[in-house]
C-alpha positions as a Markdown table, in Angstrom:
| # | Residue | x | y | z |
|---|---|---|---|---|
| 1 | Met | 162.1 | 131.7 | 97.4 |
| 2 | Thr | 164.6 | 128.8 | 98.5 |
| 3 | Lys | 166.0 | 130.0 | 102.1 |
| 4 | Arg | 169.5 | 129.5 | 103.8 |
| 5 | Ile | 170.1 | 127.5 | 106.5 |
| 6 | Asp | 172.9 | 128.7 | 108.4 |
| 7 | Leu | 174.5 | 126.3 | 110.5 |
| 8 | His | 177.4 | 128.5 | 112.5 |
| 9 | Met | 177.1 | 131.9 | 113.9 |
| 10 | His | 177.7 | 133.6 | 117.2 |
| 11 | Ser | 176.2 | 135.1 | 119.7 |
| 12 | Leu | 177.5 | 138.2 | 122.6 |
| 13 | Phe | 177.9 | 134.6 | 124.4 |
| 14 | Ser | 181.1 | 134.2 | 123.1 |
| 15 | Asp | 182.4 | 136.7 | 120.5 |
| 16 | Gly | 179.6 | 137.3 | 118.5 |
| 17 | Glu | 177.9 | 140.9 | 118.9 |
| 18 | Leu | 173.9 | 140.2 | 119.2 |
| 19 | Leu | 171.7 | 138.7 | 121.4 |
| 20 | Pro | 170.3 | 135.2 | 120.6 |
| 21 | Ser | 167.3 | 136.6 | 120.0 |
| 22 | Glu | 168.6 | 139.5 | 117.6 |
| 23 | Leu | 170.6 | 137.2 | 115.6 |
| 24 | Ala | 167.4 | 135.1 | 114.9 |
| 25 | Arg | 165.2 | 138.2 | 114.6 |
| 26 | Arg | 168.1 | 139.8 | 111.4 |
| 27 | Ala | 168.6 | 135.8 | 110.0 |
| 28 | Leu | 164.4 | 136.1 | 109.7 |
| 29 | Lys | 165.0 | 139.0 | 107.9 |
| 30 | Leu | 167.0 | 137.6 | 105.6 |
| 31 | Asp | 164.9 | 134.5 | 105.0 |
| 32 | His | 167.0 | 132.0 | 106.5 |
| 33 | Glu | 164.4 | 129.2 | 107.8 |
| 34 | Val | 167.0 | 127.3 | 110.3 |
| 35 | Ile | 170.2 | 128.9 | 111.6 |
| 36 | Ala | 172.7 | 127.1 | 114.7 |
| 37 | Ile | 174.2 | 129.3 | 117.3 |
| 38 | Thr | 177.5 | 127.5 | 117.8 |
| 39 | Asp | 179.1 | 129.8 | 120.5 |
| 40 | His | 183.2 | 129.5 | 121.1 |
| 41 | Val | 184.0 | 126.5 | 123.3 |
| 42 | Asp | 186.8 | 124.7 | 125.3 |
| 43 | Trp | 187.0 | 123.4 | 128.8 |
| 44 | Ser | 186.9 | 126.8 | 130.2 |
| 45 | Asn | 183.1 | 127.3 | 129.2 |
| 46 | Val | 181.3 | 124.4 | 127.5 |
| 47 | Asp | 179.0 | 124.0 | 130.6 |
| 48 | Thr | 177.4 | 126.9 | 130.0 |
| 49 | Ile | 176.4 | 126.0 | 126.5 |
| 50 | Pro | 172.8 | 125.7 | 128.0 |
| 51 | Ala | 172.6 | 128.9 | 128.9 |
| 52 | Ile | 170.9 | 130.2 | 125.8 |
| 53 | Gln | 168.4 | 127.0 | 125.5 |
| 54 | Asp | 165.0 | 129.6 | 126.5 |
| 55 | Ala | 165.6 | 131.7 | 124.7 |
| 56 | Ile | 166.1 | 129.6 | 121.7 |
| 57 | Asp | 163.1 | 127.6 | 122.8 |
| 58 | Asp | 161.6 | 131.2 | 123.2 |
| 59 | Ile | 162.7 | 132.1 | 119.5 |
| 60 | Asn | 161.1 | 128.8 | 118.3 |
| 61 | Ala | 158.0 | 129.2 | 120.0 |
| 62 | Asn | 157.2 | 132.7 | 118.4 |
| 63 | Trp | 159.0 | 133.1 | 115.2 |
| 64 | Asp | 159.1 | 131.5 | 111.8 |
| 65 | Ile | 162.7 | 130.3 | 112.1 |
| 66 | Thr | 164.4 | 127.2 | 113.5 |
| 67 | Val | 167.4 | 127.8 | 116.2 |
| 68 | Val | 169.4 | 124.6 | 117.0 |
| 69 | Leu | 171.4 | 125.1 | 120.2 |
| 70 | Gly | 175.2 | 124.1 | 118.8 |
| 71 | Ala | 178.8 | 124.6 | 119.9 |
| 72 | Glu | 182.0 | 125.5 | 118.1 |
| 73 | Val | 184.9 | 123.9 | 119.5 |
| 74 | Thr | 188.2 | 126.5 | 119.3 |
| 75 | His | 191.8 | 126.9 | 119.1 |
| 76 | Ala | 191.6 | 123.6 | 122.1 |
| 77 | Pro | 194.1 | 121.1 | 122.0 |
| 78 | Cys | 193.7 | 118.3 | 119.5 |
| 79 | Glu | 193.8 | 115.8 | 122.6 |
| 80 | Ser | 191.0 | 117.8 | 124.3 |
| 81 | Ile | 189.0 | 118.0 | 120.8 |
| 82 | Asp | 186.7 | 114.8 | 120.9 |
| 83 | Gly | 186.3 | 115.2 | 125.1 |
| 84 | Ile | 184.7 | 118.9 | 124.4 |
| 85 | Ala | 182.6 | 117.5 | 121.5 |
| 86 | Lys | 181.3 | 115.0 | 123.8 |
| 87 | Arg | 180.8 | 117.0 | 126.6 |
| 88 | Ala | 178.7 | 119.9 | 124.4 |
| 89 | Lys | 176.4 | 117.0 | 122.4 |
| 90 | Asp | 176.1 | 115.4 | 126.3 |
| 91 | Leu | 174.6 | 119.5 | 127.3 |
| 92 | Gly | 172.5 | 119.7 | 124.6 |
| 93 | Ala | 174.5 | 120.9 | 121.6 |
| 94 | Glu | 172.5 | 119.4 | 118.5 |
| 95 | Ile | 175.2 | 120.9 | 116.4 |
| 96 | Val | 179.1 | 120.4 | 116.9 |
| 97 | Val | 181.7 | 122.3 | 114.5 |
| 98 | Val | 185.3 | 122.6 | 115.6 |
| 99 | His | 187.0 | 125.3 | 114.0 |
| 100 | Gly | 189.5 | 124.1 | 111.6 |
| 101 | Glu | 193.3 | 124.8 | 110.3 |
| 102 | Thr | 192.2 | 128.1 | 108.5 |
| 103 | Leu | 194.7 | 130.2 | 107.1 |
| 104 | Asn | 193.8 | 133.4 | 109.0 |
| 105 | Glu | 194.7 | 131.9 | 112.2 |
| 106 | Pro | 197.4 | 129.5 | 114.2 |
| 107 | Val | 195.4 | 126.8 | 114.7 |
| 108 | Thr | 197.1 | 123.6 | 116.1 |
| 109 | Pro | 198.5 | 121.1 | 113.7 |
| 110 | Gly | 196.3 | 118.1 | 113.7 |
| 111 | Thr | 193.1 | 120.4 | 114.8 |
| 112 | Asn | 191.3 | 118.9 | 111.1 |
| 113 | Arg | 192.7 | 115.2 | 111.9 |
| 114 | Ala | 191.2 | 115.2 | 115.8 |
| 115 | Ala | 187.9 | 116.9 | 114.3 |
| 116 | Val | 187.5 | 114.6 | 111.6 |
| 117 | Glu | 187.9 | 111.6 | 114.1 |
| 118 | Ser | 185.7 | 112.4 | 116.7 |
| 119 | Glu | 182.0 | 110.8 | 116.4 |
| 120 | Tyr | 180.5 | 113.9 | 118.3 |
| 121 | Val | 181.7 | 116.7 | 115.6 |
| 122 | Asp | 179.2 | 117.5 | 113.0 |
| 123 | Ile | 180.8 | 119.8 | 110.7 |
| 124 | Leu | 184.4 | 121.3 | 109.9 |
| 125 | Gly | 184.6 | 124.6 | 109.7 |
| 126 | His | 187.1 | 126.5 | 107.9 |
| 127 | Pro | 189.5 | 123.7 | 107.3 |
| 128 | Gly | 192.2 | 125.4 | 105.7 |
| 129 | Leu | 194.5 | 123.0 | 103.5 |
| 130 | Ile | 192.8 | 120.2 | 104.5 |
| 131 | Thr | 194.6 | 116.9 | 103.4 |
| 132 | Lys | 193.0 | 114.3 | 101.4 |
| 133 | Glu | 193.4 | 111.6 | 104.4 |
| 134 | Glu | 191.8 | 114.0 | 106.6 |
| 135 | Ala | 189.0 | 114.4 | 104.1 |
| 136 | Glu | 188.6 | 110.3 | 103.8 |
| 137 | Ile | 188.1 | 110.2 | 107.4 |
| 138 | Ala | 185.5 | 113.2 | 107.3 |
| 139 | Leu | 183.7 | 111.4 | 104.6 |
| 140 | Glu | 184.0 | 108.1 | 106.5 |
| 141 | Asn | 182.2 | 110.0 | 109.2 |
| 142 | Asp | 179.7 | 111.9 | 108.2 |
| 143 | Ile | 181.2 | 115.1 | 109.4 |
| 144 | Tyr | 180.7 | 117.9 | 106.6 |
| 145 | Leu | 183.7 | 120.1 | 105.3 |
| 146 | Glu | 182.8 | 123.8 | 105.5 |
| 147 | Ile | 183.2 | 126.5 | 102.5 |
| 148 | Ser | 183.1 | 129.5 | 105.0 |
| 149 | Ala | 182.0 | 133.4 | 104.0 |
| 150 | Arg | 184.3 | 135.1 | 106.7 |
| 151 | Lys | 187.1 | 137.1 | 105.9 |
| 152 | Gly | 190.0 | 135.2 | 106.0 |
| 153 | His | 188.4 | 131.8 | 106.7 |
| 154 | Cys | 187.5 | 132.1 | 103.0 |
| 155 | Leu | 191.4 | 131.8 | 101.7 |
| 156 | Gly | 191.3 | 128.2 | 101.7 |
| 157 | Asn | 187.7 | 128.1 | 100.1 |
| 158 | Gly | 188.9 | 126.9 | 96.5 |
| 159 | His | 191.2 | 123.9 | 98.1 |
| 160 | Val | 188.4 | 122.8 | 100.2 |
| 161 | Ala | 186.0 | 122.7 | 97.2 |
| 162 | Asn | 188.8 | 120.8 | 95.1 |
| 163 | Ile | 189.5 | 118.5 | 97.7 |
| 164 | Ala | 185.6 | 117.8 | 98.2 |
| 165 | Arg | 185.2 | 117.5 | 94.6 |
| 166 | Glu | 187.7 | 114.6 | 94.3 |
| 167 | Val | 187.1 | 112.2 | 98.0 |
| 168 | Lys | 183.4 | 113.5 | 97.4 |
| 169 | Asn | 183.3 | 115.2 | 100.8 |
| 170 | Lys | 179.2 | 117.0 | 101.8 |
| 171 | Leu | 179.6 | 120.3 | 102.1 |
| 172 | Ile | 177.8 | 123.0 | 103.9 |
| 173 | Val | 178.4 | 127.1 | 103.3 |
| 174 | Asn | 178.3 | 129.2 | 106.3 |
| 175 | Thr | 178.9 | 132.4 | 107.3 |
| 176 | Asp | 180.7 | 131.9 | 110.5 |
| 177 | Thr | 178.5 | 135.1 | 112.0 |
| 178 | His | 180.2 | 137.8 | 114.3 |
| 179 | Ser | 177.9 | 140.8 | 113.3 |
| 180 | Pro | 175.1 | 142.2 | 111.8 |
| 181 | Asp | 177.3 | 142.5 | 108.7 |
| 182 | Asp | 178.1 | 138.9 | 108.1 |
| 183 | Leu | 174.7 | 137.7 | 107.3 |
| 184 | Ile | 174.2 | 136.9 | 103.9 |
| 185 | Thr | 171.8 | 136.3 | 101.9 |
| 186 | Phe | 170.7 | 133.3 | 99.5 |
| 187 | Asp | 171.6 | 134.6 | 96.6 |
| 188 | Lys | 175.1 | 135.6 | 98.2 |
| 189 | Ser | 175.8 | 132.4 | 99.7 |
| 190 | Tyr | 175.0 | 131.0 | 96.3 |
| 191 | Gln | 178.0 | 133.1 | 94.4 |
| 192 | Ile | 180.3 | 132.2 | 97.9 |
| 193 | Ala | 179.9 | 128.5 | 96.7 |
| 194 | Leu | 180.6 | 129.3 | 92.8 |
| 195 | Gly | 183.5 | 131.5 | 93.9 |
| 196 | Ala | 185.3 | 128.5 | 95.4 |
| 197 | Gly | 184.9 | 126.8 | 92.4 |
| 198 | Leu | 181.5 | 124.8 | 92.8 |
| 199 | Ser | 179.6 | 124.2 | 89.7 |
| 200 | His | 175.8 | 125.3 | 90.0 |
| 201 | Asp | 174.7 | 121.8 | 91.0 |
| 202 | Glu | 178.0 | 121.0 | 93.2 |
| 203 | Thr | 176.7 | 124.6 | 94.9 |
| 204 | Met | 172.9 | 123.7 | 94.9 |
| 205 | Lys | 173.5 | 120.6 | 97.2 |
| 206 | Ala | 176.2 | 122.8 | 99.6 |
| 207 | Ile | 173.5 | 125.7 | 100.1 |
| 208 | Val | 170.5 | 123.5 | 99.8 |
| 209 | Asp | 170.4 | 119.8 | 99.8 |
| 210 | Asn | 173.7 | 119.1 | 102.7 |
| 211 | Pro | 172.1 | 121.4 | 105.2 |
| 212 | Arg | 169.1 | 120.1 | 105.2 |
| 213 | Glu | 170.2 | 116.6 | 105.3 |
| 214 | Leu | 172.6 | 116.9 | 107.9 |
| 215 | Leu | 169.6 | 118.4 | 110.1 |
| 216 | Lys | 167.4 | 115.2 | 108.8 |
| 217 | Ser | 170.2 | 112.9 | 110.0 |
| 218 | Arg | 170.6 | 114.3 | 113.6 |
| 219 | Gly | 166.7 | 114.5 | 114.2 |
| 220 | Ile | 166.8 | 117.9 | 114.2 |
| 221 | Leu | 164.4 | 118.6 | 110.8 |
């Protein structure tokens, strides 16, 4: 059975409901190979990123799942995104997500552009009505675009899939998990990608090849 990789999840160290250990345990039981805990940060709390590193080390040493320390820069001023992302990386975050211009929240216009222009960003989460120009910059800077399983954020999935196909961006399917019910199986991630308009081959790249490639390119796997 192919195992899931999900690089956008939250623990109770931001607005998730679970401790890192319980989040990892539930993901393991749903056949996840790798998860990234990407708790929300701005300048108020970015320095707390290392707080869960000991828990991550404990999980990785004892269970058959890899947990990656990450961060999601969320609702920060566009002018601050690059600096916060750099600080997150300096503090040990191996995956940095930026909370993109989802149709479901009042994200500041220009957030997508600021994210894809940053050398410290790995994934643009739920980017909503991303423009072709922004997608081209993301491709140039090796930033992956997210197909989201989360309610509300998923409203832009079809548009993101169409733009990515045109530009040849690398897509990745993430859950943006906050609660136990947000976790999904491999089969469910496959259905979500198909529902976004991806073909079978495109879907397998988004849920298998691309996340693994991202992790390898960042030296994580």
